[in-house]
PDBQT receptor file of N, H, CA, C and O in Angstrom, charges set to zero:
ATOM      1  N   MET A   1     -58.166  -3.231 -20.255  1.00  0.00    +0.000 N 
ATOM      2  CA  MET A   1     -57.241  -2.150 -20.026  1.00  0.00    +0.000 C 
ATOM      3  C   MET A   1     -55.932  -2.702 -19.440  1.00  0.00    +0.000 C 
ATOM      4  O   MET A   1     -55.961  -3.480 -18.487  1.00  0.00    +0.000 OA
ATOM      5  N   LYS A   2     -54.794  -2.303 -20.005  1.00  0.00    +0.000 N 
ATOM      6  H   LYS A   2     -54.770  -1.671 -20.779  1.00  0.00    +0.000 HD
ATOM      7  CA  LYS A   2     -53.499  -2.774 -19.538  1.00  0.00    +0.000 C 
ATOM      8  C   LYS A   2     -53.117  -2.094 -18.223  1.00  0.00    +0.000 C 
ATOM      9  O   LYS A   2     -53.401  -0.913 -18.022  1.00  0.00    +0.000 OA
ATOM     10  N   PRO A   3     -52.469  -2.852 -17.327  1.00  0.00    +0.000 N 
ATOM     11  CA  PRO A   3     -51.980  -2.204 -16.110  1.00  0.00    +0.000 C 
ATOM     12  C   PRO A   3     -50.788  -1.304 -16.447  1.00  0.00    +0.000 C 
ATOM     13  O   PRO A   3     -50.038  -1.580 -17.383  1.00  0.00    +0.000 OA
ATOM     14  N   LYS A   4     -50.624  -0.235 -15.682  1.00  0.00    +0.000 N 
ATOM     15  H   LYS A   4     -51.234  -0.011 -14.922  1.00  0.00    +0.000 HD
ATOM     16  CA  LYS A   4     -49.510   0.682 -15.913  1.00  0.00    +0.000 C 
ATOM     17  C   LYS A   4     -48.196  -0.022 -15.621  1.00  0.00    +0.000 C 
ATOM     18  O   LYS A   4     -48.081  -0.715 -14.610  1.00  0.00    +0.000 OA
ATOM     19  N   PRO A   5     -47.207   0.140 -16.484  1.00  0.00    +0.000 N 
ATOM     20  CA  PRO A   5     -45.906  -0.467 -16.186  1.00  0.00    +0.000 C 
ATOM     21  C   PRO A   5     -45.259   0.264 -15.004  1.00  0.00    +0.000 C 
ATOM     22  O   PRO A   5     -45.504   1.448 -14.770  1.00  0.00    +0.000 OA
ATOM     23  N   GLU A   6     -44.433  -0.472 -14.275  1.00  0.00    +0.000 N 
ATOM     24  H   GLU A   6     -44.234  -1.434 -14.465  1.00  0.00    +0.000 HD
ATOM     25  CA  GLU A   6     -43.726   0.147 -13.158  1.00  0.00    +0.000 C 
ATOM     26  C   GLU A   6     -42.720   1.153 -13.707  1.00  0.00    +0.000 C 
ATOM     27  O   GLU A   6     -42.143   0.931 -14.771  1.00  0.00    +0.000 OA
ATOM     28  N   PRO A   7     -42.505   2.253 -12.993  1.00  0.00    +0.000 N 
ATOM     29  CA  PRO A   7     -41.533   3.242 -13.470  1.00  0.00    +0.000 C 
ATOM     30  C   PRO A   7     -40.107   2.691 -13.405  1.00  0.00    +0.000 C 
ATOM     31  O   PRO A   7     -39.792   1.835 -12.577  1.00  0.00    +0.000 OA
ATOM     32  N   LEU A   8     -39.262   3.195 -14.287  1.00  0.00    +0.000 N 
ATOM     33  H   LEU A   8     -39.518   3.890 -14.959  1.00  0.00    +0.000 HD
ATOM     34  CA  LEU A   8     -37.868   2.776 -14.285  1.00  0.00    +0.000 C 
ATOM     35  C   LEU A   8     -37.175   3.292 -13.036  1.00  0.00    +0.000 C 
ATOM     36  O   LEU A   8     -37.535   4.342 -12.504  1.00  0.00    +0.000 OA
ATOM     37  N   LEU A   9     -36.184   2.552 -12.573  1.00  0.00    +0.000 N 
ATOM     38  H   LEU A   9     -35.892   1.698 -13.005  1.00  0.00    +0.000 HD
ATOM     39  CA  LEU A   9     -35.447   2.902 -11.361  1.00  0.00    +0.000 C 
ATOM     40  C   LEU A   9     -34.171   3.659 -11.711  1.00  0.00    +0.000 C 
ATOM     41  O   LEU A   9     -33.548   3.408 -12.743  1.00  0.00    +0.000 OA
ATOM     42  N   THR A  10     -33.797   4.576 -10.851  1.00  0.00    +0.000 N 
ATOM     43  H   THR A  10     -34.303   4.780 -10.013  1.00  0.00    +0.000 HD
ATOM     44  CA  THR A  10     -32.511   5.261 -11.016  1.00  0.00    +0.000 C 
ATOM     45  C   THR A  10     -31.448   4.438 -10.310  1.00  0.00    +0.000 C 
ATOM     46  O   THR A  10     -31.762   3.525  -9.546  1.00  0.00    +0.000 OA
ATOM     47  N   LEU A  11     -30.192   4.763 -10.567  1.00  0.00    +0.000 N 
ATOM     48  H   LEU A  11     -29.936   5.504 -11.187  1.00  0.00    +0.000 HD
ATOM     49  CA  LEU A  11     -29.105   4.083  -9.871  1.00  0.00    +0.000 C 
ATOM     50  C   LEU A  11     -29.142   4.423  -8.380  1.00  0.00    +0.000 C 
ATOM     51  O   LEU A  11     -28.773   3.600  -7.542  1.00  0.00    +0.000 OA
ATOM     52  N   HIS A  12     -29.587   5.636  -8.055  1.00  0.00    +0.000 N 
ATOM     53  H   HIS A  12     -29.886   6.305  -8.736  1.00  0.00    +0.000 HD
ATOM     54  CA  HIS A  12     -29.745   6.024  -6.644  1.00  0.00    +0.000 C 
ATOM     55  C   HIS A  12     -30.795   5.141  -5.970  1.00  0.00    +0.000 C 
ATOM     56  O   HIS A  12     -30.620   4.719  -4.826  1.00  0.00    +0.000 OA
ATOM     57  N   ASP A  13     -31.889   4.865  -6.687  1.00  0.00    +0.000 N 
ATOM     58  H   ASP A  13     -32.031   5.208  -7.616  1.00  0.00    +0.000 HD
ATOM     59  CA  ASP A  13     -32.938   3.986  -6.151  1.00  0.00    +0.000 C 
ATOM     60  C   ASP A  13     -32.366   2.608  -5.821  1.00  0.00    +0.000 C 
ATOM     61  O   ASP A  13     -32.646   2.046  -4.762  1.00  0.00    +0.000 OA
ATOM     62  N   LEU A  14     -31.565   2.076  -6.738  1.00  0.00    +0.000 N 
ATOM     63  H   LEU A  14     -31.338   2.533  -7.598  1.00  0.00    +0.000 HD
ATOM     64  CA  LEU A  14     -30.992   0.745  -6.529  1.00  0.00    +0.000 C 
ATOM     65  C   LEU A  14     -29.978   0.743  -5.400  1.00  0.00    +0.000 C 
ATOM     66  O   LEU A  14     -29.924  -0.209  -4.622  1.00  0.00    +0.000 OA
ATOM     67  N   ALA A  15     -29.174   1.793  -5.297  1.00  0.00    +0.000 N 
ATOM     68  H   ALA A  15     -29.219   2.567  -5.929  1.00  0.00    +0.000 HD
ATOM     69  CA  ALA A  15     -28.194   1.876  -4.216  1.00  0.00    +0.000 C 
ATOM     70  C   ALA A  15     -28.907   1.846  -2.860  1.00  0.00    +0.000 C 
ATOM     71  O   ALA A  15     -28.455   1.177  -1.931  1.00  0.00    +0.000 OA
ATOM     72  N   ALA A  16     -30.013   2.567  -2.754  1.00  0.00    +0.000 N 
ATOM     73  H   ALA A  16     -30.380   3.111  -3.509  1.00  0.00    +0.000 HD
ATOM     74  CA  ALA A  16     -30.783   2.573  -1.507  1.00  0.00    +0.000 C 
ATOM     75  C   ALA A  16     -31.435   1.209  -1.273  1.00  0.00    +0.000 C 
ATOM     76  O   ALA A  16     -31.441   0.702  -0.151  1.00  0.00    +0.000 OA
ATOM     77  N   ARG A  17     -31.975   0.627  -2.323  1.00  0.00    +0.000 N 
ATOM     78  H   ARG A  17     -31.970   1.039  -3.234  1.00  0.00    +0.000 HD
ATOM     79  CA  ARG A  17     -32.656  -0.670  -2.210  1.00  0.00    +0.000 C 
ATOM     80  C   ARG A  17     -31.697  -1.771  -1.782  1.00  0.00    +0.000 C 
ATOM     81  O   ARG A  17     -32.055  -2.634  -0.980  1.00  0.00    +0.000 OA
ATOM     82  N   TRP A  18     -30.478  -1.741  -2.316  1.00  0.00    +0.000 N 
ATOM     83  H   TRP A  18     -30.188  -1.040  -2.967  1.00  0.00    +0.000 HD
ATOM     84  CA  TRP A  18     -29.485  -2.774  -2.024  1.00  0.00    +0.000 C 
ATOM     85  C   TRP A  18     -28.564  -2.395  -0.871  1.00  0.00    +0.000 C 
ATOM     86  O   TRP A  18     -27.721  -3.194  -0.462  1.00  0.00    +0.000 OA
ATOM     87  N   GLN A  19     -28.716  -1.200  -0.351  1.00  0.00    +0.000 N 
ATOM     88  H   GLN A  19     -29.400  -0.551  -0.682  1.00  0.00    +0.000 HD
ATOM     89  CA  GLN A  19     -27.901  -0.694   0.755  1.00  0.00    +0.000 C 
ATOM     90  C   GLN A  19     -26.410  -0.762   0.431  1.00  0.00    +0.000 C 
ATOM     91  O   GLN A  19     -25.602  -1.254   1.218  1.00  0.00    +0.000 OA
ATOM     92  N   VAL A  20     -26.075  -0.250  -0.755  1.00  0.00    +0.000 N 
ATOM     93  H   VAL A  20     -26.732   0.150  -1.394  1.00  0.00    +0.000 HD
ATOM     94  CA  VAL A  20     -24.685  -0.147  -1.198  1.00  0.00    +0.000 C 
ATOM     95  C   VAL A  20     -24.468   1.268  -1.711  1.00  0.00    +0.000 C 
ATOM     96  O   VAL A  20     -25.409   2.055  -1.804  1.00  0.00    +0.000 OA
ATOM     97  N   SER A  21     -23.237   1.582  -2.040  1.00  0.00    +0.000 N 
ATOM     98  H   SER A  21     -22.472   0.942  -1.965  1.00  0.00    +0.000 HD
ATOM     99  CA  SER A  21     -22.943   2.922  -2.549  1.00  0.00    +0.000 C 
ATOM    100  C   SER A  21     -23.370   3.050  -4.010  1.00  0.00    +0.000 C 
ATOM    101  O   SER A  21     -23.519   2.058  -4.724  1.00  0.00    +0.000 OA
ATOM    102  N   LEU A  22     -23.557   4.277  -4.424  1.00  0.00    +0.000 N 
ATOM    103  H   LEU A  22     -23.435   5.083  -3.844  1.00  0.00    +0.000 HD
ATOM    104  CA  LEU A  22     -23.871   4.555  -5.822  1.00  0.00    +0.000 C 
ATOM    105  C   LEU A  22     -22.742   4.064  -6.719  1.00  0.00    +0.000 C 
ATOM    106  O   LEU A  22     -22.982   3.554  -7.813  1.00  0.00    +0.000 OA
ATOM    107  N   LYS A  23     -21.515   4.223  -6.245  1.00  0.00    +0.000 N 
ATOM    108  H   LYS A  23     -21.321   4.637  -5.356  1.00  0.00    +0.000 HD
ATOM    109  CA  LYS A  23     -20.345   3.775  -7.008  1.00  0.00    +0.000 C 
ATOM    110  C   LYS A  23     -20.406   2.266  -7.275  1.00  0.00    +0.000 C 
ATOM    111  O   LYS A  23     -20.044   1.809  -8.359  1.00  0.00    +0.000 OA
ATOM    112  N   SER A  24     -20.861   1.507  -6.291  1.00  0.00    +0.000 N 
ATOM    113  H   SER A  24     -21.155   1.878  -5.410  1.00  0.00    +0.000 HD
ATOM    114  CA  SER A  24     -20.982   0.054  -6.469  1.00  0.00    +0.000 C 
ATOM    115  C   SER A  24     -21.996  -0.286  -7.554  1.00  0.00    +0.000 C 
ATOM    116  O   SER A  24     -21.757  -1.171  -8.376  1.00  0.00    +0.000 OA
ATOM    117  N   VAL A  25     -23.121   0.413  -7.558  1.00  0.00    +0.000 N 
ATOM    118  H   VAL A  25     -23.315   1.132  -6.891  1.00  0.00    +0.000 HD
ATOM    119  CA  VAL A  25     -24.152   0.167  -8.575  1.00  0.00    +0.000 C 
ATOM    120  C   VAL A  25     -23.618   0.550  -9.948  1.00  0.00    +0.000 C 
ATOM    121  O   VAL A  25     -23.849  -0.165 -10.923  1.00  0.00    +0.000 OA
ATOM    122  N   ARG A  26     -22.913   1.663 -10.034  1.00  0.00    +0.000 N 
ATOM    123  H   ARG A  26     -22.726   2.244  -9.242  1.00  0.00    +0.000 HD
ATOM    124  CA  ARG A  26     -22.320   2.067 -11.318  1.00  0.00    +0.000 C 
ATOM    125  C   ARG A  26     -21.329   1.016 -11.819  1.00  0.00    +0.000 C 
ATOM    126  O   ARG A  26     -21.285   0.723 -13.014  1.00  0.00    +0.000 OA
ATOM    127  N   ARG A  27     -20.543   0.454 -10.916  1.00  0.00    +0.000 N 
ATOM    128  H   ARG A  27     -20.579   0.692  -9.945  1.00  0.00    +0.000 HD
ATOM    129  CA  ARG A  27     -19.570  -0.577 -11.289  1.00  0.00    +0.000 C 
ATOM    130  C   ARG A  27     -20.276  -1.815 -11.841  1.00  0.00    +0.000 C 
ATOM    131  O   ARG A  27     -19.854  -2.379 -12.850  1.00  0.00    +0.000 OA
ATOM    132  N   ILE A  28     -21.344  -2.228 -11.179  1.00  0.00    +0.000 N 
ATOM    133  H   ILE A  28     -21.687  -1.770 -10.359  1.00  0.00    +0.000 HD
ATOM    134  CA  ILE A  28     -22.121  -3.391 -11.624  1.00  0.00    +0.000 C 
ATOM    135  C   ILE A  28     -22.668  -3.144 -13.028  1.00  0.00    +0.000 C 
ATOM    136  O   ILE A  28     -22.613  -4.022 -13.889  1.00  0.00    +0.000 OA
ATOM    137  N   ALA A  29     -23.192  -1.948 -13.247  1.00  0.00    +0.000 N 
ATOM    138  H   ALA A  29     -23.236  -1.235 -12.547  1.00  0.00    +0.000 HD
ATOM    139  CA  ALA A  29     -23.756  -1.609 -14.560  1.00  0.00    +0.000 C 
ATOM    140  C   ALA A  29     -22.664  -1.532 -15.623  1.00  0.00    +0.000 C 
ATOM    141  O   ALA A  29     -22.863  -1.985 -16.750  1.00  0.00    +0.000 OA
ATOM    142  N   SER A  30     -21.516  -0.962 -15.274  1.00  0.00    +0.000 N 
ATOM    143  H   SER A  30     -21.355  -0.594 -14.358  1.00  0.00    +0.000 HD
ATOM    144  CA  SER A  30     -20.449  -0.810 -16.274  1.00  0.00    +0.000 C 
ATOM    145  C   SER A  30     -19.846  -2.150 -16.683  1.00  0.00    +0.000 C 
ATOM    146  O   SER A  30     -19.338  -2.293 -17.795  1.00  0.00    +0.000 OA
ATOM    147  N   ARG A  31     -19.903  -3.140 -15.775  1.00  0.00    +0.000 N 
ATOM    148  H   ARG A  31     -20.316  -3.023 -14.872  1.00  0.00    +0.000 HD
ATOM    149  CA  ARG A  31     -19.407  -4.484 -16.113  1.00  0.00    +0.000 C 
ATOM    150  C   ARG A  31     -20.409  -5.251 -16.966  1.00  0.00    +0.000 C 
ATOM    151  O   ARG A  31     -20.100  -6.336 -17.457  1.00  0.00    +0.000 OA
ATOM    152  N   GLY A  32     -21.609  -4.696 -17.149  1.00  0.00    +0.000 N 
ATOM    153  H   GLY A  32     -21.860  -3.814 -16.750  1.00  0.00    +0.000 HD
ATOM    154  CA  GLY A  32     -22.618  -5.357 -17.968  1.00  0.00    +0.000 C 
ATOM    155  C   GLY A  32     -23.425  -6.391 -17.213  1.00  0.00    +0.000 C 
ATOM    156  O   GLY A  32     -24.175  -7.152 -17.825  1.00  0.00    +0.000 OA
ATOM    157  N   GLU A  33     -23.290  -6.438 -15.893  1.00  0.00    +0.000 N 
ATOM    158  H   GLU A  33     -22.680  -5.821 -15.395  1.00  0.00    +0.000 HD
ATOM    159  CA  GLU A  33     -24.026  -7.410 -15.087  1.00  0.00    +0.000 C 
ATOM    160  C   GLU A  33     -25.481  -7.001 -14.879  1.00  0.00    +0.000 C 
ATOM    161  O   GLU A  33     -26.327  -7.827 -14.538  1.00  0.00    +0.000 OA
ATOM    162  N   LEU A  34     -25.760  -5.724 -15.089  1.00  0.00    +0.000 N 
ATOM    163  H   LEU A  34     -25.073  -5.053 -15.366  1.00  0.00    +0.000 HD
ATOM    164  CA  LEU A  34     -27.098  -5.183 -14.897  1.00  0.00    +0.000 C 
ATOM    165  C   LEU A  34     -27.491  -4.454 -16.178  1.00  0.00    +0.000 C 
ATOM    166  O   LEU A  34     -26.787  -3.551 -16.630  1.00  0.00    +0.000 OA
ATOM    167  N   LYS A  35     -28.612  -4.850 -16.755  1.00  0.00    +0.000 N 
ATOM    168  H   LYS A  35     -29.184  -5.584 -16.388  1.00  0.00    +0.000 HD
ATOM    169  CA  LYS A  35     -29.075  -4.216 -17.988  1.00  0.00    +0.000 C 
ATOM    170  C   LYS A  35     -29.599  -2.814 -17.676  1.00  0.00    +0.000 C 
ATOM    171  O   LYS A  35     -30.444  -2.640 -16.797  1.00  0.00    +0.000 OA
ATOM    172  N   VAL A  36     -29.095  -1.828 -18.396  1.00  0.00    +0.000 N 
ATOM    173  H   VAL A  36     -28.409  -1.970 -19.109  1.00  0.00    +0.000 HD
ATOM    174  CA  VAL A  36     -29.511  -0.443 -18.170  1.00  0.00    +0.000 C 
ATOM    175  C   VAL A  36     -30.086   0.156 -19.447  1.00  0.00    +0.000 C 
ATOM    176  O   VAL A  36     -29.810  -0.307 -20.554  1.00  0.00    +0.000 OA
ATOM    177  N   HIS A  37     -30.888   1.191 -19.264  1.00  0.00    +0.000 N 
ATOM    178  H   HIS A  37     -31.112   1.567 -18.365  1.00  0.00    +0.000 HD
ATOM    179  CA  HIS A  37     -31.467   1.939 -20.371  1.00  0.00    +0.000 C 
ATOM    180  C   HIS A  37     -30.931   3.359 -20.273  1.00  0.00    +0.000 C 
ATOM    181  O   HIS A  37     -31.062   4.000 -19.231  1.00  0.00    +0.000 OA
ATOM    182  N   ARG A  38     -30.337   3.846 -21.332  1.00  0.00    +0.000 N 
ATOM    183  H   ARG A  38     -30.231   3.325 -22.178  1.00  0.00    +0.000 HD
ATOM    184  CA  ARG A  38     -29.823   5.221 -21.339  1.00  0.00    +0.000 C 
ATOM    185  C   ARG A  38     -30.848   6.116 -22.017  1.00  0.00    +0.000 C 
ATOM    186  O   ARG A  38     -31.269   5.873 -23.148  1.00  0.00    +0.000 OA
ATOM    187  N   ILE A  39     -31.232   7.156 -21.295  1.00  0.00    +0.000 N 
ATOM    188  H   ILE A  39     -30.889   7.354 -20.376  1.00  0.00    +0.000 HD
ATOM    189  CA  ILE A  39     -32.176   8.143 -21.813  1.00  0.00    +0.000 C 
ATOM    190  C   ILE A  39     -31.450   9.476 -21.746  1.00  0.00    +0.000 C 
ATOM    191  O   ILE A  39     -31.420  10.127 -20.702  1.00  0.00    +0.000 OA
ATOM    192  N   GLY A  40     -30.872   9.871 -22.857  1.00  0.00    +0.000 N 
ATOM    193  H   GLY A  40     -30.896   9.342 -23.705  1.00  0.00    +0.000 HD
ATOM    194  CA  GLY A  40     -30.004  11.043 -22.839  1.00  0.00    +0.000 C 
ATOM    195  C   GLY A  40     -28.790  10.719 -21.981  1.00  0.00    +0.000 C 
ATOM    196  O   GLY A  40     -28.095   9.736 -22.234  1.00  0.00    +0.000 OA
ATOM    197  N   HIS A  41     -28.533  11.533 -20.974  1.00  0.00    +0.000 N 
ATOM    198  H   HIS A  41     -29.097  12.332 -20.768  1.00  0.00    +0.000 HD
ATOM    199  CA  HIS A  41     -27.413  11.284 -20.069  1.00  0.00    +0.000 C 
ATOM    200  C   HIS A  41     -27.850  10.522 -18.828  1.00  0.00    +0.000 C 
ATOM    201  O   HIS A  41     -27.037  10.240 -17.949  1.00  0.00    +0.000 OA
ATOM    202  N   GLN A  42     -29.113  10.194 -18.757  1.00  0.00    +0.000 N 
ATOM    203  H   GLN A  42     -29.774  10.423 -19.472  1.00  0.00    +0.000 HD
ATOM    204  CA  GLN A  42     -29.635   9.504 -17.581  1.00  0.00    +0.000 C 
ATOM    205  C   GLN A  42     -29.572   7.996 -17.781  1.00  0.00    +0.000 C 
ATOM    206  O   GLN A  42     -29.704   7.500 -18.900  1.00  0.00    +0.000 OA
ATOM    207  N   ILE A  43     -29.370   7.280 -16.692  1.00  0.00    +0.000 N 
ATOM    208  H   ILE A  43     -29.263   7.683 -15.783  1.00  0.00    +0.000 HD
ATOM    209  CA  ILE A  43     -29.334   5.821 -16.724  1.00  0.00    +0.000 C 
ATOM    210  C   ILE A  43     -30.485   5.320 -15.864  1.00  0.00    +0.000 C 
ATOM    211  O   ILE A  43     -30.653   5.744 -14.721  1.00  0.00    +0.000 OA
ATOM    212  N   ARG A  44     -31.273   4.414 -16.427  1.00  0.00    +0.000 N 
ATOM    213  H   ARG A  44     -31.137   4.069 -17.356  1.00  0.00    +0.000 HD
ATOM    214  CA  ARG A  44     -32.409   3.846 -15.714  1.00  0.00    +0.000 C 
ATOM    215  C   ARG A  44     -32.371   2.326 -15.842  1.00  0.00    +0.000 C 
ATOM    216  O   ARG A  44     -31.775   1.777 -16.769  1.00  0.00    +0.000 OA
ATOM    217  N   VAL A  45     -33.023   1.659 -14.889  1.00  0.00    +0.000 N 
ATOM    218  H   VAL A  45     -33.507   2.105 -14.136  1.00  0.00    +0.000 HD
ATOM    219  CA  VAL A  45     -33.082   0.199 -14.871  1.00  0.00    +0.000 C 
ATOM    220  C   VAL A  45     -34.536  -0.203 -14.680  1.00  0.00    +0.000 C 
ATOM    221  O   VAL A  45     -35.240   0.356 -13.838  1.00  0.00    +0.000 OA
ATOM    222  N   SER A  46     -34.978  -1.170 -15.460  1.00  0.00    +0.000 N 
ATOM    223  H   SER A  46     -34.407  -1.624 -16.144  1.00  0.00    +0.000 HD
ATOM    224  CA  SER A  46     -36.357  -1.639 -15.291  1.00  0.00    +0.000 C 
ATOM    225  C   SER A  46     -36.436  -2.463 -14.005  1.00  0.00    +0.000 C 
ATOM    226  O   SER A  46     -35.471  -3.134 -13.639  1.00  0.00    +0.000 OA
ATOM    227  N   PRO A  47     -37.569  -2.416 -13.325  1.00  0.00    +0.000 N 
ATOM    228  CA  PRO A  47     -37.727  -3.217 -12.107  1.00  0.00    +0.000 C 
ATOM    229  C   PRO A  47     -37.507  -4.710 -12.362  1.00  0.00    +0.000 C 
ATOM    230  O   PRO A  47     -36.982  -5.418 -11.502  1.00  0.00    +0.000 OA
ATOM    231  N   GLU A  48     -37.905  -5.184 -13.534  1.00  0.00    +0.000 N 
ATOM    232  H   GLU A  48     -38.331  -4.609 -14.233  1.00  0.00    +0.000 HD
ATOM    233  CA  GLU A  48     -37.723  -6.593 -13.874  1.00  0.00    +0.000 C 
ATOM    234  C   GLU A  48     -36.240  -6.949 -13.960  1.00  0.00    +0.000 C 
ATOM    235  O   GLU A  48     -35.829  -8.011 -13.492  1.00  0.00    +0.000 OA
ATOM    236  N   ASP A  49     -35.427  -6.057 -14.563  1.00  0.00    +0.000 N 
ATOM    237  H   ASP A  49     -35.761  -5.194 -14.942  1.00  0.00    +0.000 HD
ATOM    238  CA  ASP A  49     -33.991  -6.316 -14.672  1.00  0.00    +0.000 C 
ATOM    239  C   ASP A  49     -33.322  -6.267 -13.305  1.00  0.00    +0.000 C 
ATOM    240  O   ASP A  49     -32.397  -7.035 -13.042  1.00  0.00    +0.000 OA
ATOM    241  N   ALA A  50     -33.779  -5.376 -12.433  1.00  0.00    +0.000 N 
ATOM    242  H   ALA A  50     -34.531  -4.752 -12.647  1.00  0.00    +0.000 HD
ATOM    243  CA  ALA A  50     -33.248  -5.315 -11.068  1.00  0.00    +0.000 C 
ATOM    244  C   ALA A  50     -33.582  -6.606 -10.324  1.00  0.00    +0.000 C 
ATOM    245  O   ALA A  50     -32.735  -7.152  -9.617  1.00  0.00    +0.000 OA
ATOM    246  N   ASP A  51     -34.808  -7.094 -10.478  1.00  0.00    +0.000 N 
ATOM    247  H   ASP A  51     -35.497  -6.650 -11.052  1.00  0.00    +0.000 HD
ATOM    248  CA  ASP A  51     -35.215  -8.346  -9.829  1.00  0.00    +0.000 C 
ATOM    249  C   ASP A  51     -34.390  -9.523 -10.341  1.00  0.00    +0.000 C 
ATOM    250  O   ASP A  51     -33.972 -10.381  -9.564  1.00  0.00    +0.000 OA
ATOM    251  N   THR A  52     -34.159  -9.559 -11.651  1.00  0.00    +0.000 N 
ATOM    252  H   THR A  52     -34.499  -8.862 -12.282  1.00  0.00    +0.000 HD
ATOM    253  CA  THR A  52     -33.359 -10.632 -12.245  1.00  0.00    +0.000 C 
ATOM    254  C   THR A  52     -31.948 -10.615 -11.690  1.00  0.00    +0.000 C 
ATOM    255  O   THR A  52     -31.410 -11.665 -11.340  1.00  0.00    +0.000 OA
ATOM    256  N   TYR A  53     -31.338  -9.433 -11.603  1.00  0.00    +0.000 N 
ATOM    257  H   TYR A  53     -31.775  -8.580 -11.888  1.00  0.00    +0.000 HD
ATOM    258  CA  TYR A  53     -29.989  -9.320 -11.046  1.00  0.00    +0.000 C 
ATOM    259  C   TYR A  53     -29.974  -9.829  -9.608  1.00  0.00    +0.000 C 
ATOM    260  O   TYR A  53     -29.074 -10.572  -9.215  1.00  0.00    +0.000 OA
ATOM    261  N   GLU A  54     -30.972  -9.426  -8.829  1.00  0.00    +0.000 N 
ATOM    262  H   GLU A  54     -31.702  -8.823  -9.149  1.00  0.00    +0.000 HD
ATOM    263  CA  GLU A  54     -31.039  -9.848  -7.421  1.00  0.00    +0.000 C 
ATOM    264  C   GLU A  54     -31.142 -11.371  -7.311  1.00  0.00    +0.000 C 
ATOM    265  O   GLU A  54     -30.481 -11.975  -6.466  1.00  0.00    +0.000 OA
ATOM    266  N   LYS A  55     -31.953 -11.985  -8.144  1.00  0.00    +0.000 N 
ATOM    267  H   LYS A  55     -32.490 -11.494  -8.831  1.00  0.00    +0.000 HD
ATOM    268  CA  LYS A  55     -32.126 -13.442  -8.085  1.00  0.00    +0.000 C 
ATOM    269  C   LYS A  55     -30.842 -14.167  -8.454  1.00  0.00    +0.000 C 
ATOM    270  O   LYS A  55     -30.525 -15.201  -7.866  1.00  0.00    +0.000 OA
ATOM    271  N   LEU A  56     -30.100 -13.637  -9.419  1.00  0.00    +0.000 N 
ATOM    272  H   LEU A  56     -30.357 -12.797  -9.897  1.00  0.00    +0.000 HD
ATOM    273  CA  LEU A  56     -28.863 -14.275  -9.863  1.00  0.00    +0.000 C 
ATOM    274  C   LEU A  56     -27.709 -14.102  -8.882  1.00  0.00    +0.000 C 
ATOM    275  O   LEU A  56     -26.770 -14.898  -8.882  1.00  0.00    +0.000 OA
ATOM    276  N   HIS A  57     -27.772 -13.067  -8.046  1.00  0.00    +0.000 N 
ATOM    277  H   HIS A  57     -28.535 -12.420  -8.045  1.00  0.00    +0.000 HD
ATOM    278  CA  HIS A  57     -26.640 -12.751  -7.170  1.00  0.00    +0.000 C 
ATOM    279  C   HIS A  57     -26.968 -12.844  -5.688  1.00  0.00    +0.000 C 
ATOM    280  O   HIS A  57     -26.288 -12.235  -4.862  1.00  0.00    +0.000 OA
ATOM    281  N   ARG A  58     -27.981 -13.585  -5.353  1.00  0.00    +0.000 N 
ATOM    282  H   ARG A  58     -28.533 -14.079  -6.024  1.00  0.00    +0.000 HD
ATOM    283  CA  ARG A  58     -28.288 -13.811  -3.930  1.00  0.00    +0.000 C 
ATOM    284  C   ARG A  58     -27.304 -14.805  -3.364  1.00  0.00    +0.000 C 
ATOM    285  O   ARG A  58     -26.882 -15.742  -4.042  1.00  0.00    +0.000 OA
ATOM    286  N   SER A  59     -26.937 -14.587  -2.095  1.00  0.00    +0.000 N 
ATOM    287  H   SER A  59     -27.280 -13.826  -1.544  1.00  0.00    +0.000 HD
ATOM    288  CA  SER A  59     -26.041 -15.563  -1.459  1.00  0.00    +0.000 C 
ATOM    289  C   SER A  59     -26.780 -16.433  -0.491  1.00  0.00    +0.000 C 
ATOM    290  O   SER A  59     -26.182 -17.309   0.134  1.00  0.00    +0.000 OA
TER     291      SER A  59
């Protein structure tokens, strides 16, 4: 039996996780630095893509 995939994250989820504004997360996504999935008018991010972004942009 396959394990359940993690649910997709909202931009609000990422803003809280990264302790930045929603506007900052939207800017990152609009520049193409963060892979997003559009579902209708909603924007979601896979946990794996969020982790990848975090690893690439750690200081």
